N, C-alpha and C positions, 0 to 999 in steps of 0.2 A: 581362519575367512575357510568358507565355506565352498567343498567345489560344487562344479558349474556342470556337472555329467550326471547330461539330465539320462543318460539310460542305468543309472540306481536311481534308488526308491530316497526321497530327501528325510528318511525316515537314516535311516543306513551313512546316509553324508555325514547328517549331526553327527549324529556316534563317532566316526573318527572323528569328523570336530575336538569334539568333548575326551574321547582321547587320548589325540593326543595332547595338548591340555592338562591332561594327571598323567603321562611319560612320560611329555617335556617337562615337568616342577612344577608347571606352570599353578595348580591350582598345589596345592603343599595337603601332607594328610592333619587334621584333624578340623583343616579351614572350615568355615561355615559358606554354605554357596550358595548364587542365586538361587528365587527362589522359582519353580516354578517358570512364569509371566512373566520372568523378566526375562529367563531364556530363553524362552519358543517368540518376547518383541521380533528380541538378538539372533535368531535366524528367524525370522520369518516364519515357521510357523507355526499350529497347535500346539495344542499342549499333549492331545494323542497323541499324536508327530515321536514326540520329543520324553514321552513317556515310553516309546518304542525303544527312540535309540535307549534311554538307562538304564531300561533292560534287559538289552544287549550287554549293555555292560556289566549290569551285578553279575549278569551271564558267566561274562565273562574272569572274574574276582576280581575287577579294579575299581572297583563302585561301592558302599555297600550304601543306606539312606537309612535312616538311625529317625527323618523328621516325617510329621502329617504327609499322607499324601495328595494336599492339594498346597501345595506350594514354601507351606512351613517351613522354615530350615533345617536343610540336606549337609552331613557330615562329607567330607572325604574318605572314610576308611582304612585303607591298604595303603597295602605296605610292600614298595617295589625293590628288591639288594637285590645289587647288582655283584659277581665273582669272577675271578682271576680262574678260565677253566686251560687245563694243561693236557696235549693228545691223550687220548686215550679214556677217557676220564668220564663218568658213565652216570649222570643229573636225573631224575626222577620227583618227580609233585603229587602233593595230591590234589592241591587246585593249580589249577591254571596257573601256566605264567605264559613271559612276556619273552621273546626271544630275539633283541634287540644288534642286530649286524651292525659293521662299521660304517659303511653311507648311511644309516639310519633310515632304514624298514623293519618293519616290525611284521614279527609273527606271532599269536596269541594259542595255545598246544596248548592243549585238553589235559587235565590232570590225569596223574598216572603213565605223561607221555616220557619213554624216556630217549634223552637226548647224547650222543659221545660225539662225544669230542671230536675234530680228525689232529 
């Protein structure tokens, strides 16, 4: 469900919902995604708004699209991997990293960010 926070642009709220579907596993890797028309109807937004939200997810490395821009079939192709770290471990990635906390909140860190486990 899209948040009703009127202080944030609609495209950001749509991106939040799409991100949640990806990170929760609701959209499985390689699965054909709904068309732009279907998603814009679901969210009550224009295709331009939807495209802006999807561009953000693509920039975060959570989404790759191999379908036509006119609403054809798109495939979610990101692989999300969880690892258990020990105190003192340092991790860095060339791609963006989704850092998920125990309470379920998360941040997207840019590629190259060093993360030290406390």
